[in-house]
VEXTORKOL-845323 format. One line per 10 residues: their letters; for each residue z, x, y of N, C-alpha, C, O, CB. Coordinates in nm, 2 decimals. Glycine has a CB too. Layout:
a	Z,X,Y,Z,X,Y,Z,X,Y,Z,X,Y,Z,X,Y; ... $
This chain:
mtipenwptt	1.22,4.57,-6.76,1.14,4.71,-6.74,1.26,4.79,-6.80,1.34,4.86,-6.74,1.10,4.75,-6.56; 1.24,4.77,-6.96,1.31,4.82,-7.04,1.23,4.95,-7.15,1.11,4.97,-7.13,1.37,4.70,-7.10; 1.28,5.03,-7.25,1.24,5.16,-7.30,1.31,5.07,-7.43,1.42,5.02,-7.44,1.31,5.33,-7.24; 1.16,5.08,-7.56,1.26,5.05,-7.63,1.30,5.17,-7.77,1.22,5.26,-7.81,1.22,4.91,-7.66; 1.43,5.15,-7.83,1.48,5.21,-7.84,1.42,5.31,-7.93,1.45,5.43,-7.94,1.56,5.16,-7.85; 1.26,5.20,-8.02,1.19,5.34,-8.11,1.06,5.38,-8.04,0.95,5.39,-8.09,1.14,5.30,-8.28; 1.08,5.39,-7.96,1.03,5.45,-7.84,0.97,5.62,-7.93,1.05,5.69,-8.00,1.18,5.46,-7.70; 0.88,5.65,-7.92,0.86,5.83,-7.96,0.90,5.87,-7.86,0.92,5.83,-7.74,0.71,5.90,-8.00; 0.91,6.00,-7.95,0.97,6.12,-7.81,0.86,6.24,-7.78,0.88,6.35,-7.72,1.15,6.22,-7.85; 0.75,6.21,-7.83,0.64,6.27,-7.81,0.54,6.22,-7.71,0.58,6.12,-7.64,0.58,6.29,-7.91 $
llrpgdvaea	0.42,6.26,-7.69,0.30,6.19,-7.60,0.30,6.07,-7.65,0.28,6.03,-7.76,0.15,6.25,-7.59; 0.34,5.96,-7.46,0.24,5.81,-7.49,0.13,5.80,-7.43,0.07,5.88,-7.35,0.30,5.67,-7.43; 0.10,5.66,-7.51,-0.05,5.63,-7.47,-0.02,5.52,-7.36,0.07,5.43,-7.36,-0.14,5.57,-7.61; -0.11,5.55,-7.29,-0.11,5.44,-7.15,-0.09,5.30,-7.20,-0.07,5.22,-7.11,-0.26,5.43,-7.05; -0.09,5.25,-7.33,-0.08,5.15,-7.36,0.11,5.10,-7.41,0.18,5.00,-7.42,-0.19,5.14,-7.45; 0.11,5.24,-7.41,0.30,5.25,-7.45,0.36,5.22,-7.33,0.46,5.15,-7.34,0.39,5.43,-7.51; 0.33,5.24,-7.21,0.35,5.28,-7.10,0.39,5.18,-7.06,0.50,5.16,-7.00,0.27,5.33,-7.05; 0.22,5.06,-7.10,0.20,4.93,-7.02,0.32,4.90,-7.05,0.42,4.87,-6.98,0.08,4.83,-7.06; 0.32,4.90,-7.16,0.43,4.75,-7.27,0.56,4.81,-7.20,0.63,4.72,-7.15,0.43,4.77,-7.52; 0.62,4.92,-7.19,0.74,4.96,-7.13,0.76,4.86,-7.00,0.84,4.77,-6.97,0.73,5.12,-7.09 $
fgvttstvnt	0.65,4.89,-6.93,0.68,4.84,-6.76,0.65,4.67,-6.78,0.72,4.59,-6.71,0.54,4.93,-6.63; 0.53,4.61,-6.89,0.55,4.48,-6.89,0.40,4.45,-6.75,0.39,4.38,-6.65,0.74,4.43,-6.84; 0.34,4.53,-6.79,0.19,4.60,-6.65,0.11,4.55,-6.80,0.15,4.51,-6.91,0.17,4.85,-6.56; -0.03,4.60,-6.73,-0.15,4.62,-6.78,-0.19,4.79,-6.81,-0.15,4.87,-6.73,-0.23,4.55,-6.68; -0.25,4.82,-6.93,-0.31,4.95,-6.88,-0.39,4.94,-6.74,-0.37,5.03,-6.66,-0.42,5.01,-6.98; -0.45,4.84,-6.71,-0.54,4.88,-6.50,-0.40,4.92,-6.44,-0.42,5.02,-6.37,-0.61,4.68,-6.35; -0.29,4.90,-6.45,-0.21,4.90,-6.36,-0.16,5.05,-6.41,-0.13,5.13,-6.32,-0.10,4.76,-6.36; -0.16,5.08,-6.50,-0.08,5.19,-6.51,-0.19,5.35,-6.49,-0.16,5.46,-6.46,0.00,5.17,-6.68; -0.36,5.27,-6.53,-0.47,5.41,-6.48,-0.45,5.39,-6.31,-0.48,5.49,-6.23,-0.69,5.39,-6.55; -0.42,5.28,-6.25,-0.39,5.30,-6.09,-0.28,5.37,-6.06,-0.28,5.42,-5.95,-0.38,5.17,-6.01 $
wvregrlspa	-0.14,5.38,-6.17,-0.07,5.46,-6.11,-0.12,5.61,-6.11,-0.12,5.71,-6.03,0.05,5.45,-6.16; -0.15,5.59,-6.22,-0.24,5.76,-6.25,-0.31,5.81,-6.10,-0.31,5.91,-6.04,-0.40,5.75,-6.39; -0.38,5.68,-6.06,-0.48,5.72,-5.93,-0.41,5.76,-5.76,-0.43,5.82,-5.66,-0.58,5.56,-5.90; -0.31,5.67,-5.82,-0.25,5.73,-5.69,-0.17,5.83,-5.66,-0.12,5.86,-5.55,-0.19,5.65,-5.64; -0.15,5.88,-5.79,-0.02,6.01,-5.85,0.11,5.97,-5.88,0.18,6.06,-5.92,0.03,6.13,-5.75; 0.16,5.86,-5.87,0.27,5.76,-5.93,0.34,5.85,-6.03,0.45,5.90,-6.02,0.19,5.61,-6.02; 0.20,5.87,-6.20,0.24,5.93,-6.29,0.08,5.99,-6.33,-0.03,5.93,-6.32,0.33,5.85,-6.38; 0.15,6.16,-6.39,0.05,6.20,-6.42,0.04,6.24,-6.53,0.14,6.28,-6.58,0.02,6.27,-6.36; -0.10,6.25,-6.63,-0.08,6.27,-6.70,-0.07,6.44,-6.77,-0.12,6.54,-6.71,-0.14,6.18,-6.73; 0.01,6.45,-6.89,0.07,6.55,-6.93,-0.07,6.64,-7.03,-0.09,6.75,-7.06,0.22,6.48,-7.00 $
lvtpgghrrf	-0.14,6.52,-7.05,-0.26,6.59,-7.15,-0.35,6.50,-7.08,-0.33,6.40,-7.01,-0.26,6.57,-7.33; -0.45,6.55,-7.12,-0.63,6.43,-7.11,-0.69,6.49,-7.22,-0.71,6.61,-7.21,-0.76,6.45,-6.95; -0.72,6.42,-7.33,-0.79,6.44,-7.49,-0.93,6.51,-7.41,-0.97,6.51,-7.30,-0.81,6.25,-7.61; -0.99,6.56,-7.53,-1.14,6.56,-7.51,-1.18,6.46,-7.49,-1.24,6.47,-7.39,-1.22,6.60,-7.60; -1.18,6.36,-7.53,-1.22,6.23,-7.55,-1.17,6.12,-7.40,-1.21,6.00,-7.38,-1.14,6.19,-7.70; -1.09,6.20,-7.31,-1.05,6.16,-7.17,-0.94,6.09,-7.21,-0.90,6.05,-7.10,-1.16,6.07,-7.07; -0.86,6.05,-7.28,-0.74,5.97,-7.33,-0.66,6.02,-7.24,-0.68,6.14,-7.21,-0.70,5.99,-7.49; -0.52,5.96,-7.16,-0.43,6.00,-7.13,-0.30,5.97,-7.20,-0.26,5.86,-7.23,-0.44,5.98,-7.02; -0.24,6.07,-7.21,-0.12,6.08,-7.28,-0.01,6.18,-7.19,-0.01,6.29,-7.14,-0.15,6.14,-7.44; 0.10,6.04,-7.20,0.18,6.05,-7.05,0.36,6.19,-7.20,0.36,6.24,-7.31,0.26,5.76,-6.96 $
lpqdvhtlma	0.43,6.20,-7.10,0.58,6.27,-7.10,0.68,6.18,-7.12,0.67,6.11,-7.02,0.61,6.34,-6.97; 0.78,6.12,-7.19,0.85,6.01,-7.19,0.97,6.03,-7.05,1.02,5.93,-7.00,0.92,5.98,-7.35; 1.00,6.15,-7.02,1.05,6.19,-6.91,1.00,6.14,-6.80,1.07,6.09,-6.71,1.06,6.31,-6.91; 0.87,6.15,-6.79,0.81,6.15,-6.65,0.79,6.01,-6.67,0.84,5.96,-6.57,0.68,6.25,-6.61; 0.75,5.93,-6.74,0.79,5.75,-6.75,0.94,5.66,-6.70,0.97,5.55,-6.66,0.78,5.72,-6.91; 1.01,5.82,-6.73,1.18,5.74,-6.73,1.19,5.77,-6.59,1.26,5.68,-6.53,1.34,5.82,-6.85; 1.13,5.89,-6.49,1.13,5.92,-6.38,1.03,5.80,-6.29,1.06,5.79,-6.17,1.10,6.07,-6.37; 0.96,5.73,-6.33,0.86,5.63,-6.23,0.95,5.53,-6.27,1.01,5.49,-6.17,0.69,5.59,-6.26; 1.01,5.47,-6.39,1.14,5.35,-6.41,1.23,5.36,-6.32,1.27,5.27,-6.24,1.22,5.35,-6.55; 1.26,5.48,-6.34,1.39,5.49,-6.19,1.36,5.47,-6.07,1.42,5.39,-6.00,1.46,5.62,-6.16 $
tihhqdqggg	1.26,5.55,-6.02,1.18,5.52,-5.90,1.14,5.35,-5.86,1.17,5.27,-5.77,1.04,5.60,-5.93; 1.10,5.34,-5.94,1.08,5.17,-5.94,1.20,5.07,-5.94,1.19,4.95,-5.90,1.01,5.13,-6.07; 1.28,5.11,-5.98,1.42,5.08,-6.01,1.48,5.08,-5.88,1.53,4.97,-5.84,1.48,5.19,-6.09; 1.47,5.16,-5.82,1.55,5.23,-5.71,1.43,5.12,-5.59,1.47,5.02,-5.53,1.54,5.44,-5.70; 1.31,5.18,-5.59,1.25,5.06,-5.45,1.28,4.91,-5.50,1.29,4.81,-5.42,1.04,5.06,-5.43; 1.30,4.90,-5.62,1.33,4.74,-5.63,1.50,4.67,-5.57,1.54,4.56,-5.56,1.32,4.70,-5.83; 1.56,4.80,-5.53,1.66,4.73,-5.51,1.70,4.76,-5.35,1.81,4.76,-5.30,1.78,4.78,-5.63; 1.56,4.80,-5.27,1.60,4.82,-5.20,1.62,4.95,-5.14,1.68,4.94,-5.03,1.66,4.77,-5.22; 1.58,5.05,-5.17,1.61,5.17,-5.19,1.49,5.27,-5.14,1.48,5.39,-5.14,1.65,5.19,-5.32; 1.39,5.15,-5.09,1.26,5.25,-5.00,1.19,5.37,-5.08,1.21,5.42,-5.19,1.32,5.34,-4.85 $
qa	1.13,5.39,-5.01,1.00,5.47,-5.13,1.08,5.60,-5.15,1.16,5.65,-5.08,0.80,5.52,-5.04; 1.03,5.65,-5.26,1.06,5.78,-5.34,0.98,5.87,-5.33,1.00,5.98,-5.39,1.08,5.78,-5.47 $
């Protein structure tokens, strides 16, 4: 679970988030439904976009949980 060096500093697509976590876009959509990740923008067509810093926060939370830190 690492962030690529060439990651955009603008809004990220669900596929970008999924690739960084090594999961599917369905998992990203589940995280949105669960409130673990919130889109910064939903386009008129219903496409979600995420802020890189929100993805970093989720990564840190998941890493903390993986290290036995419990739920955040």
